[in-house]
C-alpha positions in Angstrom: 46.1 -60.6 126.2 45.6 -59.9 129.9 44.7 -63.5 130.6 47.9 -64.8 128.9 49.9 -62.3 131.0 48.4 -63.6 134.3 48.8 -67.3 133.2 52.4 -66.8 132.2 53.2 -65.2 135.6 51.2 -67.8 137.5 53.0 -70.5 135.6 56.4 -69.0 136.4 55.8 -68.3 140.1 53.4 -71.0 141.2 52.6 -73.8 138.7 56.2 -74.6 137.9 56.9 -75.2 141.6 53.7 -77.2 142.1 54.6 -79.4 139.1 58.1 -80.1 140.6 56.6 -81.0 144.0 54.3 -83.4 142.3 57.0 -85.1 140.2 57.6 -82.7 137.3 55.4 -84.6 134.8 52.0 -83.0 135.7 49.9 -82.1 132.7 46.6 -81.4 134.3 45.1 -81.6 137.8 41.4 -82.5 137.9 39.2 -81.0 140.6 35.6 -81.7 141.3 32.8 -80.9 143.8 29.3 -82.0 144.5 26.3 -79.9 143.9 25.2 -78.1 147.1 21.5 -77.7 148.0 20.2 -74.2 147.6 19.4 -74.0 151.3 23.1 -74.7 152.2 24.2 -72.0 149.8 21.8 -69.4 151.2 22.8 -70.2 154.8 26.5 -70.0 153.8 26.1 -66.6 152.1 24.0 -65.2 154.9 26.6 -66.3 157.5 29.4 -64.7 155.4 27.4 -61.5 155.1 26.7 -61.4 158.8 30.3 -62.0 159.8 31.5 -59.3 157.4 29.0 -56.8 159.0 30.2 -57.7 162.5 33.9 -57.2 161.5 33.3 -53.7 160.2 
């Protein structure tokens, strides 16, 4: 119920405009990404944590 509420609002406010920008016939938009090495993920999360501590 909650998910359908958010989807209907997202469709009304954002997705409809995006569909029209892309030609109006958009049915799905695939997205993909490559697997990141664990060392890259750890260094990313450490840098995010450190930057959040510095900002506080």
